[in-house]
N, C-alpha and C positions, 0 to 999 in steps of 0.2 A: 655682375662686376667681380673681377678676380682680385685676390689679395694683392697681387703685384701691381694692380692699377690704382690702389688707394694711397694717399699721401702719408705713409708711415715710414720710419727708419728702416733701412735695408735689413739690419740685424733682426728686427722684430718680424719683418715679413718672412725671412729665412726660417726663423723659429716656428712660426705658425704653419708654414708649409711642411716642415719636418713633422709637425703634429697631425698633418693630414688636412689642414684647412687650405682649400684652393679657391673656392668661390663663395661669395657672400650669399646668405639667405636674403629674401626680399626685405624683411624688417631691418636687417643690418645694412643693406644697400641704401634703404630710405634714410636711415639715420646718418649715414655718411653724406648723402646728398643734402640733408638738412643742416649740415655744418657741425656735427658732433666732434669731428676731428679738428675743427677750427675754433673750438672753445664755446660753441653755442650750447646753451642749456636745453635739454630735451626731456620729455616724459614719454618713455617708450612702453606702451601698453599692448602686449601681444601674448598669445597663449604660452603656457609652460612648454619648455624645450624648443622654443622658436629662435634661440640664439641670442638672448639678451646679454648673457654674460660675456660673450665675445665682443660686443659693442663696448662694454666697460673695459675689457682687456685691451682693446685697440686704443681707446682714448687714454687709458692710464699709461700704457707703454709709451705712447707718443709724448705725453706731457712730461714723463720722467726722463726720457732719453733726449728730448729736444729742448725742453724748457728748464730742466733741472729742479722742478718743483715737487712737492709732496702730493700724494693722492690718499684720500680716506675713503674706504669702502665700508658702508654701514649695513649691518644685518640685524634682524629682530631676534635671532636665536643663536645661542652658543654653538649648537650643532651645525647650523648653517654657516656660521663664521669659520668653523673648523673645515668645513667642506670647501668654502671659497679660498681659504688659506692654501689648501692642497692644490687647488686649481691655479692660483696665481703665483705659486712658488716657481713656476717655469720661467718667470721673468728674471730670476736670480742668475740665470746663465748669461744675461746681457750686461754689456759694459756701458757705463755712463760716460759723457764727454770728459769728465775729470779723471777717467781711468779706473775708477772703482766700480765694483759690481753692484747691480741693483739689489736692494735689501728689502725683503717683504717681512713684515712683523704682524703679530696678532696679539690682541689683549681683550679679554672678555670679563674680567672680574676686578677685585681690589679697588673699590670705589673711593677709598680714602687715599688716593695716590694721584699726583699731578700728571703722571704719564710722561715725565721728562725722559725716562729710559727709552722711550720710543723715538727720541730725537734723531737717531741715526737711520731710522726707517724711511724708505721712499714710498712704499705702498703699505698702508696701515689698515688691517682688517679689524674692525671694532664692532661690538654690539652697540645698539643705540644708547643703552644705559651707560655703557662704559665711556662713550664719547661725550654724553651729557655731563658725566662726572669730570672729564678732562676740561670741558668748557668752563665748568664752575671753578676749577682749580687754576684756569688761565695758563695752560702750558705754553712755554716760550716759543714752541715751533708752530703754533697754530697759524701764524701769518704766512708761513711757507706753503700752506695747503692751497692749491689753486683748482683742484677738482674733487668734488664730493659725489660719490655714487651711493644712492639710497635704494637698497634692494627691498623688494616686497613693499613698495611705498603705499600700496592700498591699505596696509595695516595701520595707517594714520587714523583709520576709522575703528580700530580695535579698542574696546572698552578698557582693556588692561594695559596695552602698550602704546596706544595711539597718541596720547597727549605728549609723551616724551619725544616721539619722532616729530610731531608737529612743532614742539618747542625748539628742538635743535635745528630744524630746517628754517624756522623763522629767524633764529640767531645767525645762521649762516648767511641768510639773505640780508640781515640788518648790518652785520659787522664784517662781512667778507663779500661785499656786493660785487667785486670783480671776479669772484670764483665761479667756476662752472658747476652746475648741478645736473647730474644724470639720474633721473628717477626711473626705476625698473618695476614693472608691475604686470600682473595678469590684467585682463580687460576690465576697465573701470567705466561704469555707466556715465558718471559725470566727470569724465577725464578732462574735459575742457575747463571745468571749474578748478580742478587740482592743478592743471597746467598754468592757468591764469594766476593762481596763488603762488606758484613757484617761479613765475615769470619765465616759463619754459615753452618750447615748441612741442605740441602734442603730436606724437606719431602713434596712431592707432591702426594696426593692421591685423586682421583676424587670419593669420597664416601660421601653420605649424608643419614641421618636416614630415610628421606621420599623420596621415588623415585620421580624423576622429569621427567615429560612428556611434551614435547613442541609441539606446533602446530600452525596452521594458520587458521584464520576465513576467509571464502570466500563465498559470496552468501548464507548466512544462514546456512552454515555448517562449522564444525571444522574438518580440515584435520590434523591428528596427524602424528608425525614423524615416529611412528611405523606402519603406514599404516591404522589405524582405522579412521573411519569417523563418525561424530555425527551431527545430525541436532538439532539446538537450536530454541527454541520458539521465535517468533517475538513479542517483547513487545511494539513495536510502538515507541520506544524511542532511536533508534539507535543501531548500531552493538555492541558497547562497553557494553551498558547496557544489551543487549540480552545475550552476552557471560557471563557477570558477574552474572546475575540473574539465569542462568542455574544451579549454584551450591547451590542456597538457598533452593532448594526443600528438600534436606536431611541434612540441618544444616550447610552447608559450609559458609565460608566468602570469599568475593572477594575484590581484590585490583586492582584498575584501575590506570594506569599511563597516565596522560594527558600532552600535550606538553606545555601548558601555564596555568597560574593561573586562568585566565578567563574561560578557557575551563574546568578546574577542578571544579570550582563553578557551572558551567552550568550542567556538568554531574552529580554532586552530587544532584542537584535539581531534575533532571530527574530520578535519581536512587531512590530518596525518594518516588516517586510515585509508585514504585514497592516494595521497602522494607517494606512499611507500612503494607502490607498484610502478612508479615512473623513474626510479633511481637506478643508475648504473652501479656496478661494483665499486668503481672509483669514487663516485659520489657518496655511496654508503660509508666508505672508509673515512672520507673527509668529514662527513656529518657526525660520525661516531666520535671523532676527535673533538669537534666543536661542542658536542653534547657534554663530553666529559669536562671540557674547559669551563662551560657554564656553571658546573657544580663546584669548580675549584677556584675560579677567579674572584669570588666574593663569598660571603656567608651563604650557606645552603638554606633555602626556604621552600615551602610548598610551592610557591610561585616559580622559583628557579627550577625545581624538579619538573613541574608541568612544562616549562619551556624546553628543558633538556630533552624530555620525552618527545615533544613535538618536533624539535629540530632534528633529532636522530632519524626521524621518518620523513623529513623533507618539507615540513611546514613550520610556521612560527607565528607568534603574536608580538605586537609592538605597541606599547603605550607608555604613558608617563609614570606608571607604577613600577616599571622595570628599573633595575639598577643601571646606571649609565654604561658600565662595561658590558652588560648583557645586551643593551640596545645596539652598541657598536658591533658586537659579535653577529647579531641578527642582520644588521645592515650590510656588513661585509659579505656574509654568506649569501644574502639575496643578490648583491651585485655580481657575485661569482656564479649566479644562477643555480646555486645548490638548493636554495629554498624555492619550492615550486608555487606554493600558495602562502601568502603573507596576510595576516588579519590584523588590522590596525584600527585605532580610534581616529576620529576626524582630525585630531591635532596633527597627524602626520601629513595631511594634505598641504599644510602651510610650512612644512619642515624640510627635511632632507630630501634629496632627489632619488626616489626609488620608483622608477616607472614600471608599468606592467602592460602586457598585451591587452589584458582585459581588467577593468576596474569594476568591481561589483559593489553596489551600495545596498547593503542588506536591510537598512532601515533609514527612514527619512527623519528620524529623531536622534538626538544626541543628549547626553547628560550634561546639564548646565549647573555647575557648582554654585554660581551666584543666584540662580533661580531656585535651586534646591530640588530640581526634578528634570523631567524630560522636556525638551523643546524641539520644535521643528527646525531642521537646518535651513539656513538662508539659501537663496539662489546663488549668492556669491560663494558660499561654502561648497555648494554642489559643483559649480564651475571649477573651483580649486581642485576638487576631487577628480573631475574630468581631465585636468591638466596632467595627471599621473598616467593617463592611458596612452600607450604606444611607446615602445622602446626604440629610440633612434638606432640605426644600424642593424637592428634585429627584426623589426616589424614594418610592414607596409601600411598597416592600419592599426589604430588603437580603438578599443571599444569601452564604453561606459554603459553598464546595464543596471537599471533600477529594479529592485525586486518589489513587485506590487504586493500590497497588503489589503485586507478588508477595509481599511480606513480611506483608501484612495482608489478611484477607478483608473484604468489605464489612460483614459482621455485626460484626467486631471494631472497625471504625472507628465504627460507630454506637454500639456498647456502651461503648467505652472513652473516646471523645472527645465525640461529639454528646450522648450521654446521661450522660457522666461528670461527676463533681463536682470542682471545682478543689481542689488540694491545700491543706491548712491552712497558714496563715502561721506560721512559727516564728522565734524570735529568733536573730539572728546574733551577739549579744554573747557567746554561749557559747564562741566560739573565743578562745583565750587571748591570741594576738597582738593581736586587735582589742580585747579587753577591757582589755589593758594600756594601749593607746593612750588609750582613753576614761577609764580610771582615772587616768592621769597628768593628763589635762585637768581632771578633777574636783578632784584634790588641788592642782593649780596655781591653779585658779580660787577655791578655798575653802580657804585655809591653816588648819592647826590641826585637821584632822579626826582623830578617833580611829578605832580599828577598828570600834567600835560605830556611829559616825556613817557610816562608809563602807558598812557592812552595811545600815544603815537606808536610805541613799540608793539603793543598788542593789536594795533590796527592792521599789522602785517600778518596776523595769524589767519588760519583757515576759519577759526572761530569767528573772527570779525567779518570775514567775507560771507559767512553763512547766517549770521545773526544781525539784528538791528543794532545800530550804534548805541542807543540808550540801554539796551540789554547788556551789552559788553561793559559799558561804563558803570552801571549799577552793580554788576557782579564784581568788578574790579574794586569798587569802593567798599563793598562788604568784606572782601578778602583783606584789604588793607587795614580795615578796622579790627578784624580778628587778629592779624599779625601784630598790630600795635598793642592790643589787650594782652596778648601772650608774651609781650616783651621780646619778640623776635626782630622787630624793627623799631626805630624811633623816627620822629619827624622833627627836623631842625629847621625852623622857618617854614619854607615851602618845599623842603626837600627831604627825601627818605633815605635813611641809612640802616643797614643791618647792624644789630647789636653783636657783640662777640658771641653771644649764645646763638643768635640767628645765623651768623656766618658758619659756626661750627656745625649746626644742624644741616645747613645746605651742603657743606663739604663732606659730611658723613653720608650724604645721600639717603637720608631717612625722611619720612613724612613729618612735617612740623608738629602734628598731633602726637606722634611718637616721642619727639624731642621734649615736648611740654610734659607728657606723662612721665618720662624718665626723670626730668628735673624735679617734678613734684615729689616723686618717690624717693629720690636720693636725698632730698632735704629732710626726710624723716629718719635717715639712718643715724643710729646711736653707736658710739664707740663701745667695743667689747661684745657686740651681739652678732650672731650669725644670721644671714638672710638667704641661705641657699634656696629654699623653697620660694622665697620672695623674688629672687632673680628669675627663676624659671616661670613663675606666675606672671611677672612683669613682661617678659618677652612674648609670652603666650597671648596676652591681651593687647599687645601693641598692634596698631593698625597695619604695620609692615609685615606681620607674621603671615606667612603663606607656605603651603595651603592651610586654610583655617578648617579645623575639624569640628563639626558640630557634635556636641555631647549626646550620646545615645542613651536611651533609658536604662540599659543594662550597665552603663558606666556611672550612673548617678550616685549609687551607694559608695563606690570607691572614691569618687570625687569628694563627697561630703566627709568621708573618713579622713581623706588626705588633708582637707581644710582643718578639721578638728585636731589632727596630730601635729600639724605644722603651723597652726594659727599665729604663733608668736613670731614667725619668720616672715610673715607677709608685710610688704611695704605699702600695698594698696588693699584696702578692705575688700575681701573677695565678694561680699554681698552688697557692696556699694557704700559710698560715703558722700560727703558734700561736694566733692569734685569729680567723682567717677561713678557712673551708673554701672554697678557691678552685677554680674550673674555668673553662673558656673558653666555657661555655654562654651567658653574657650578651654574648658578643663581637659578635653581629650588631648589637645596639644600638650598640656602640662603633664598629663599622665604618661604620654608617649615619651616626652623628653626625660621625665624622671626614670622611667624604665630603662631608657637608653643609657643614662649616666650611671645606672646601677648594673650595667653590663648584661641586661636581658638580650637574648639573641634576636636577630632580625626575624627569625621564624616565630618566636614567641610574641613579638610585637605585632606581627602580621595576624597571627591566630587570635590574640587577645583583644587587639584594638582595631583590627581591620585596616592597618596601614601598610601599604606595600613598600618595598625597598626604595623605589624611586621617589615616592612621597616622603619617606623617612629621610632620604638624602637631602631633599629640599628643605624640610623642616629643620634639620640639624645645621645645614648651611646657612639658612636665614637666622636661626637661633644664635649661631656663632657670631654672625655679623652684628646682630642686635646687641649681644653682650659686649662686643668690641666697642660699639657706639656708646653703650651705657658707661663703660670704663672711661672713654674719652670725655664724656660729659662730666663724670665725677672728677676727673683731673682738671677740667676747665673751671669747675665750681670749687675746686680745692677741697673736695671732700675726700682727702687722701687716705683716710683710715680704711676705706672700703675697696680701694682700687685692687689690691692683691687678691682679695676674695672674689671679685668679679672676674679677674684674669684666670684664676684657678677654675672657676665655673665655665668660662669660655673654652678652656682647653679640655675640660671634661666633656662638654657638648661636642666639641670638634672630634674627639677620639672615641667617645662613648665608653668611658671608663670611670672607675672609682679613683679617688685622689691618689692612692698609693701607686697606681700604675703610670702616672704622668711622666716620671723620669724615663721610663722604658719606651713609651710611645713616641718620644722625641727622636728615636733612632729610625732611620729610613728602612722601610721594609718590615717594621714591627707595628702591626695594628693591634686592635683591642684583643683579638683571640690569641695571637702569639705572645703579647705582653703578659696576659694572664697565665699562659702556659709556662713562661719563664719564671714568673713570680711564684707560681705554685711549686716549682722545683728548687726554690731557695735563692734564685737570682733576682733579688729585690731591688738592687740599685746598680749603677754603672761600675762601682768599684768591685762588686762581686762578679760582674761580667768580665772585668779586666783580668781577674785572677783565674777565671774558668778556662778549661782547655776546649779547643774546637770540637773534640770528640764528644765532650759532655753536652755541649750545646746542640750539636747536630743530632743527638739521640732524642731530643725533645720533639714531640709531635709538631708537625708543620714548620720545623726549622730547617733541617737538612744541612749538609756540609757547606754548600755554596753560601747560604745565608749566614751560617755560623762564622765563616771567614769574614764576611762583610760586617757583621756585628763587631767582631774583634777589632777590625781596622777602624771603624767609626769610634769605638770607645777609646782606643789609643790616641786618636786625634783630639778627642774632647778632654781627656784627663791629662 
């Protein structure tokens, strides 16, 4: 079926043809035949790179141009949202019936915002959590949305993110029943169950544009599932590098999945010794520039130096410990085919689109932070990794090769993984802590619900579809009792209402347990006392703090010394009291945050506490949000004497500085390092910057003339 033959606006068809789309892939054609362009809800489960995004683009473009309605595209990750935003921005060249241009918007953070600023958007790219927040705030434009696209919908079974996706899809079905839902996913074993839950047509086609061939490496040979055997050259750097390097001879790229971050760094270093021989002079020049930019785009650390060294020679590693800017540099270099071998942890499999001719799975284990050790990857994870094999337009086939180990025979690998069926998707709302969070959000959003109303609403969840009715009813009852005890909701007659406290907790998008902890702590604040250490301790022990860093034995002495030195500042007894079972386990988070606000370098934090820049970024981002929430709860409780102190700590966590640098860090382009450089040269406030000459400022390390001019202009506008 050709683009010209499907019922879409002419301008959209012209645009797609200009982009090179002429004929539909089989899954796309099937979706059209099943009514996706006539408003039918569908669950499209096909392998990665089989064209699912184009189905969403066709449906979205048609609804916007013909019906004048809004479209929401949901993704599980910020990086994926950014990727989709770039893809869908092409629609902005089209004109709507009212004469205005299509407007594509993106929003992935700021959970204490109604999202009203998105009102003028036609296609809204949102993370699941951001849209959940918008639902809780009741944005006025929600009734204008008639198409929802849920990308990576199989992640409804993810322990960390699944419940949020399940909750918002349930709310869409309950309160926007006339809206169309398009679910996009890799193959789901129990797809018919998920489709039934979504009231959608299941389209399950195992087709991909690049043929996938799977195999196992054993004793220097690749044994393919189709019976072929290939001997690979020994590079002297291990099996994973041998298998990856084999595709470089004729211009291929390889992606190696490693079980830990440390292993990813090690393999990338070894790979660079091989990839350097496959670089052209032009590639060497470009990679040299990228290598230097890695060291200058953010604070230099041992991790960034290792990355820069690998990138310079044509390899790289990619994991959550990297600073966001470094991940973006690596991704862009890989897409340009400058990086020949990329080594990643399994999280990349469900993230951004970085296909390779050959995917090498170096270990069947992965580090599981919740478990606290190594766990076998699931078949579903393995299939996700397979989805990265094969680069459309570059490769005729893609390969996924499992590296055999003494733990598994070749036959076991073929039977359990290559021939294995992905595990079925199961609801994550069954966990009571998670259920309680989403139950509070429901009561806060829809006041006056009775027990029967609540049971009716949750009967539409995947949780209710997969569990017996008495189980659902009992767990809902226990959650309601806990919310009542914590004064997050009240019962008036037979109906439930959220208290002002409960509403604020829901809108702040924090766990009810975090809200209760904060309230209890704030009620202990006394006028005239400082609680700096107490604030940092409080956010470190909050259920919402992530990632949570277990205290190592070598940190114990420092943690106990910190408690002794700052004991009078604590709002919650660090060793436990009648309301809180305390321990010093979360104290590595506290020690890291304390070092950060005292201006310890990222490299020092990495070397001393083992916290990589990417994790540090998430800890400080979470910490800032929790401090904002703490401040908002203090304002709501009218504990006003503590509000300014919390806000000062929030800004210190945001910028990673001591208090005296806060006025300087408010200037655009002035981070913690430049602020300290300015302060050390005597430019301690904005008035002194105003009287300084550009030449004086530009002479300071890391400032330069361009930034000096920018500083002067900003200061003039402020003063």
